Every structure is written in C-alpha cells, then in structure tokens.
VMD Tcl script that builds the backbone (N, CA, C; Angstrom):
set m [mol new atoms 243]
animate dup $m
set s [atomselect $m all]
$s set {name element resname resid chain x y z} {
  {N N UNK 1 A 136.007 127.367 87.157}
  {CA C UNK 1 A 135.376 128.392 87.954}
  {C C UNK 1 A 133.962 128.613 87.419}
  {N N UNK 2 A 133.035 128.753 88.314}
  {CA C UNK 2 A 131.630 128.970 87.968}
  {C C UNK 2 A 131.277 130.415 88.287}
  {N N UNK 3 A 130.592 131.075 87.370}
  {CA C UNK 3 A 130.187 132.459 87.579}
  {C C UNK 3 A 128.670 132.550 87.504}
  {N N UNK 4 A 128.080 133.319 88.411}
  {CA C UNK 4 A 126.644 133.599 88.347}
  {C C UNK 4 A 126.423 134.997 88.877}
  {N N UNK 5 A 125.303 135.579 88.519}
  {CA C UNK 5 A 124.979 136.917 89.023}
  {C C UNK 5 A 123.562 136.900 89.575}
  {N N UNK 6 A 123.307 137.818 90.479}
  {CA C UNK 6 A 122.000 137.929 91.111}
  {C C UNK 6 A 121.682 139.412 91.274}
  {N N UNK 7 A 120.491 139.817 90.859}
  {CA C UNK 7 A 120.044 141.193 91.052}
  {C C UNK 7 A 119.164 141.227 92.288}
  {N N UNK 8 A 119.543 142.039 93.253}
  {CA C UNK 8 A 118.837 142.115 94.531}
  {C C UNK 8 A 118.038 143.401 94.627}
  {N N UNK 9 A 116.878 143.319 95.232}
  {CA C UNK 9 A 116.052 144.498 95.501}
  {C C UNK 9 A 116.380 145.021 96.901}
  {N N UNK 10 A 116.043 146.258 97.165}
  {CA C UNK 10 A 116.315 146.884 98.449}
  {C C UNK 10 A 115.789 146.029 99.605}
  {N N UNK 11 A 116.659 145.737 100.548}
  {CA C UNK 11 A 116.274 144.964 101.720}
  {C C UNK 11 A 116.308 143.459 101.535}
  {N N UNK 12 A 116.514 142.970 100.299}
  {CA C UNK 12 A 116.566 141.532 100.063}
  {C C UNK 12 A 117.853 140.973 100.650}
  {N N UNK 13 A 117.732 139.854 101.350}
  {CA C UNK 13 A 118.879 139.235 101.994}
  {C C UNK 13 A 119.311 138.003 101.218}
  {N N UNK 14 A 120.614 137.848 101.081}
  {CA C UNK 14 A 121.198 136.677 100.433}
  {C C UNK 14 A 122.048 135.986 101.481}
  {N N UNK 15 A 121.645 134.816 101.909}
  {CA C UNK 15 A 122.341 134.087 102.970}
  {C C UNK 15 A 123.510 133.323 102.372}
  {N N UNK 16 A 124.707 133.605 102.867}
  {CA C UNK 16 A 125.908 132.962 102.338}
  {C C UNK 16 A 126.486 131.932 103.292}
  {N N UNK 17 A 126.006 131.915 104.511}
  {CA C UNK 17 A 126.407 130.951 105.532}
  {C C UNK 17 A 127.917 130.784 105.603}
  {N N UNK 18 A 128.385 129.531 105.574}
  {CA C UNK 18 A 129.805 129.269 105.785}
  {C C UNK 18 A 130.528 128.844 104.519}
  {N N UNK 19 A 129.952 129.141 103.371}
  {CA C UNK 19 A 130.633 128.779 102.133}
  {C C UNK 19 A 131.907 129.597 102.001}
  {N N UNK 20 A 132.967 128.946 101.663}
  {CA C UNK 20 A 134.221 129.656 101.483}
  {C C UNK 20 A 134.737 129.523 100.072}
  {N N UNK 21 A 133.873 129.057 99.191}
  {CA C UNK 21 A 134.329 128.780 97.838}
  {C C UNK 21 A 133.970 129.881 96.853}
  {N N UNK 22 A 133.537 131.045 97.322}
  {CA C UNK 22 A 133.086 132.100 96.417}
  {C C UNK 22 A 133.726 133.448 96.719}
  {N N UNK 23 A 133.944 134.188 95.644}
  {CA C UNK 23 A 134.367 135.576 95.692}
  {C C UNK 23 A 133.205 136.379 95.124}
  {N N UNK 24 A 132.811 137.455 95.765}
  {CA C UNK 24 A 131.670 138.256 95.335}
  {C C UNK 24 A 132.137 139.640 94.906}
  {N N UNK 25 A 131.575 140.128 93.796}
  {CA C UNK 25 A 131.886 141.451 93.285}
  {C C UNK 25 A 130.581 142.235 93.172}
  {N N UNK 26 A 130.555 143.423 93.757}
  {CA C UNK 26 A 129.383 144.291 93.651}
  {C C UNK 26 A 129.546 145.082 92.352}
  {N N UNK 27 A 128.726 144.780 91.364}
  {CA C UNK 27 A 128.827 145.432 90.060}
  {C C UNK 27 A 127.995 146.714 89.984}
  {N N UNK 28 A 126.881 146.740 90.726}
  {CA C UNK 28 A 125.996 147.912 90.716}
  {C C UNK 28 A 125.310 147.992 92.074}
  {N N UNK 29 A 125.171 149.209 92.596}
  {CA C UNK 29 A 124.486 149.393 93.876}
  {C C UNK 29 A 125.423 149.226 95.057}
  {N N UNK 30 A 124.860 148.826 96.187}
  {CA C UNK 30 A 125.656 148.626 97.394}
  {C C UNK 30 A 124.987 147.579 98.275}
  {N N UNK 31 A 125.792 146.966 99.136}
  {CA C UNK 31 A 125.294 145.927 100.035}
  {C C UNK 31 A 125.869 146.147 101.435}
  {N N UNK 32 A 125.160 145.624 102.418}
  {CA C UNK 32 A 125.643 145.586 103.790}
  {C C UNK 32 A 125.949 144.138 104.126}
  {N N UNK 33 A 127.144 143.888 104.660}
  {CA C UNK 33 A 127.526 142.548 105.085}
  {C C UNK 33 A 127.215 142.407 106.565}
  {N N UNK 34 A 126.517 141.337 106.912}
  {CA C UNK 34 A 126.158 141.046 108.295}
  {C C UNK 34 A 126.866 139.772 108.729}
  {N N UNK 35 A 127.436 139.790 109.912}
  {CA C UNK 35 A 128.031 138.585 110.487}
  {C C UNK 35 A 127.259 138.269 111.751}
  {N N UNK 36 A 126.679 137.080 111.769}
  {CA C UNK 36 A 125.845 136.644 112.892}
  {C C UNK 36 A 124.793 137.690 113.249}
  {N N UNK 37 A 124.260 138.368 112.214}
  {CA C UNK 37 A 123.180 139.330 112.399}
  {C C UNK 37 A 123.613 140.757 112.695}
  {N N UNK 38 A 124.907 141.007 112.836}
  {CA C UNK 38 A 125.413 142.347 113.141}
  {C C UNK 38 A 126.098 142.941 111.912}
  {N N UNK 39 A 125.929 144.251 111.724}
  {CA C UNK 39 A 126.550 144.922 110.585}
  {C C UNK 39 A 128.070 144.826 110.710}
  {N N UNK 40 A 128.706 144.315 109.655}
  {CA C UNK 40 A 130.162 144.187 109.609}
  {C C UNK 40 A 130.762 145.316 108.779}
  {N N UNK 41 A 130.273 145.472 107.544}
  {CA C UNK 41 A 130.731 146.563 106.694}
  {C C UNK 41 A 129.816 146.707 105.494}
  {N N UNK 42 A 130.007 147.790 104.766}
  {CA C UNK 42 A 129.238 148.038 103.549}
  {C C UNK 42 A 130.185 148.049 102.365}
  {N N UNK 43 A 129.699 147.542 101.247}
  {CA C UNK 43 A 130.486 147.506 100.016}
  {C C UNK 43 A 129.696 148.182 98.911}
  {N N UNK 44 A 130.385 148.954 98.071}
  {CA C UNK 44 A 129.767 149.663 96.947}
  {C C UNK 44 A 130.200 149.032 95.633}
  {N N UNK 45 A 129.587 149.497 94.559}
  {CA C UNK 45 A 129.926 149.010 93.223}
  {C C UNK 45 A 131.434 149.105 92.998}
  {N N UNK 46 A 132.000 148.031 92.460}
  {CA C UNK 46 A 133.429 147.962 92.203}
  {C C UNK 46 A 134.213 147.270 93.301}
  {N N UNK 47 A 133.597 147.103 94.484}
  {CA C UNK 47 A 134.261 146.428 95.596}
  {C C UNK 47 A 133.964 144.931 95.556}
  {N N UNK 48 A 134.790 144.179 96.270}
  {CA C UNK 48 A 134.583 142.732 96.360}
  {C C UNK 48 A 134.709 142.297 97.812}
  {N N UNK 49 A 134.247 141.088 98.084}
  {CA C UNK 49 A 134.396 140.504 99.411}
  {C C UNK 49 A 134.432 138.993 99.285}
  {N N UNK 50 A 135.003 138.346 100.279}
  {CA C UNK 50 A 135.144 136.887 100.269}
  {C C UNK 50 A 136.454 136.416 99.665}
  {N N UNK 51 A 137.332 137.371 99.313}
  {CA C UNK 51 A 138.548 137.001 98.598}
  {C C UNK 51 A 139.524 136.168 99.434}
  {N N UNK 52 A 139.623 136.445 100.712}
  {CA C UNK 52 A 140.570 135.697 101.547}
  {C C UNK 52 A 140.207 134.220 101.613}
  {N N UNK 53 A 138.951 133.932 101.918}
  {CA C UNK 53 A 138.526 132.535 101.994}
  {C C UNK 53 A 138.512 131.884 100.623}
  {N N UNK 54 A 138.207 132.648 99.581}
  {CA C UNK 54 A 138.214 132.132 98.214}
  {C C UNK 54 A 139.620 131.657 97.841}
  {N N UNK 55 A 140.626 132.472 98.137}
  {CA C UNK 55 A 142.006 132.123 97.810}
  {C C UNK 55 A 142.488 130.944 98.646}
  {N N UNK 56 A 142.179 130.970 99.940}
  {CA C UNK 56 A 142.608 129.888 100.833}
  {C C UNK 56 A 141.793 128.611 100.640}
  {N N UNK 57 A 140.569 128.763 100.109}
  {CA C UNK 57 A 139.697 127.602 99.946}
  {C C UNK 57 A 139.137 127.105 101.264}
  {N N UNK 58 A 139.064 127.988 102.238}
  {CA C UNK 58 A 138.556 127.631 103.562}
  {C C UNK 58 A 137.184 128.245 103.783}
  {N N UNK 59 A 136.337 127.571 104.555}
  {CA C UNK 59 A 135.015 128.153 104.849}
  {C C UNK 59 A 135.157 129.379 105.745}
  {N N UNK 60 A 134.160 130.248 105.682}
  {CA C UNK 60 A 134.142 131.436 106.530}
  {C C UNK 60 A 134.076 131.031 107.995}
  {N N UNK 61 A 134.666 131.844 108.856}
  {CA C UNK 61 A 134.685 131.522 110.280}
  {C C UNK 61 A 133.374 131.865 110.976}
  {N N UNK 62 A 132.526 132.662 110.326}
  {CA C UNK 62 A 131.243 133.066 110.901}
  {C C UNK 62 A 130.149 132.944 109.853}
  {N N UNK 63 A 128.900 132.869 110.311}
  {CA C UNK 63 A 127.782 132.918 109.373}
  {C C UNK 63 A 127.607 134.355 108.929}
  {N N UNK 64 A 127.554 134.576 107.620}
  {CA C UNK 64 A 127.336 135.940 107.169}
  {C C UNK 64 A 126.293 135.973 106.070}
  {N N UNK 65 A 125.679 137.136 105.933}
  {CA C UNK 65 A 124.671 137.337 104.908}
  {C C UNK 65 A 124.875 138.717 104.310}
  {N N UNK 66 A 124.244 138.935 103.173}
  {CA C UNK 66 A 124.365 140.185 102.436}
  {C C UNK 66 A 122.971 140.755 102.254}
  {N N UNK 67 A 122.791 142.046 102.535}
  {CA C UNK 67 A 121.512 142.724 102.347}
  {C C UNK 67 A 121.729 143.867 101.372}
  {N N UNK 68 A 120.891 143.923 100.343}
  {CA C UNK 68 A 120.975 144.998 99.362}
  {C C UNK 68 A 120.530 146.311 99.986}
  {N N UNK 69 A 121.269 147.379 99.690}
  {CA C UNK 69 A 120.942 148.700 100.214}
  {C C UNK 69 A 120.113 149.532 99.239}
  {N N UNK 70 A 119.893 149.026 98.022}
  {CA C UNK 70 A 119.109 149.765 97.039}
  {C C UNK 70 A 118.527 148.794 96.013}
  {N N UNK 71 A 117.518 149.229 95.266}
  {CA C UNK 71 A 116.928 148.389 94.228}
  {C C UNK 71 A 117.910 148.201 93.081}
  {N N UNK 72 A 117.957 147.000 92.547}
  {CA C UNK 72 A 118.764 146.715 91.374}
  {C C UNK 72 A 120.236 146.471 91.638}
  {N N UNK 73 A 120.595 146.154 92.880}
  {CA C UNK 73 A 121.991 145.828 93.170}
  {C C UNK 73 A 122.369 144.563 92.402}
  {N N UNK 74 A 123.483 144.621 91.700}
  {CA C UNK 74 A 123.952 143.473 90.924}
  {C C UNK 74 A 125.175 142.900 91.600}
  {N N UNK 75 A 125.076 141.643 92.003}
  {CA C UNK 75 A 126.140 140.944 92.706}
  {C C UNK 75 A 126.598 139.784 91.838}
  {N N UNK 76 A 127.889 139.712 91.557}
  {CA C UNK 76 A 128.457 138.632 90.757}
  {C C UNK 76 A 129.214 137.697 91.672}
  {N N UNK 77 A 128.992 136.403 91.518}
  {CA C UNK 77 A 129.664 135.390 92.328}
  {C C UNK 77 A 130.603 134.572 91.452}
  {N N UNK 78 A 131.853 134.482 91.872}
  {CA C UNK 78 A 132.823 133.589 91.235}
  {C C UNK 78 A 133.033 132.444 92.213}
  {N N UNK 79 A 132.720 131.233 91.800}
  {CA C UNK 79 A 132.769 130.092 92.693}
  {C C UNK 79 A 133.802 129.080 92.211}
  {N N UNK 80 A 134.540 128.543 93.168}
  {CA C UNK 80 A 135.463 127.456 92.841}
  {C C UNK 80 A 134.648 126.235 92.455}
  {N N UNK 81 A 135.224 125.387 91.681}
  {CA C UNK 81 A 134.526 124.135 91.316}
  {C C UNK 81 A 134.551 123.159 92.440}
}
mol reanalyze $m
mol bondsrecalc $m
mol representation Tube
mol addrep $m
C-alpha cells in the first residue's frame, strides 16, 4: 500500500477522475466532492471517501474531483499497489 498526503488551499481542486485504487482520509479541514461538476457531498476532518471502490478494486463510475473548503486542508491518500 502506498500512502501520500497533500495540503490543499481554499478553492484548490484535486482531480481524481476514475481511479478506484485509493481511499482518502480528510485529516484537517474540509472538502467538497464533485461528481461530473456537481456537488455530491462534503467531508470534514476524520471522514473518509473512496472506500467502496478501494475495497472492490474497481474504478469509480463517474468522474469526480475534490475542492478544498478552507486553507490548509490535509488529505491523506492510501493507494493500492
């Protein structure tokens, strides 16, 4: 398993496309998840997303991206090899 973290500034977008090999954990701050450009849900520190596809090892069914809702959002990615 590969782990990496990324600190996002307010409004910064992280494009995740159709990768299904990662689980994301919001360690600090909050993010908005967008699917095909539309708001899907918001996640706060301590929450995770991508777990279903991570466990199944299947790509996401839609293109999605993550936008930071505040400065200094810390997002941790756990990626399958």
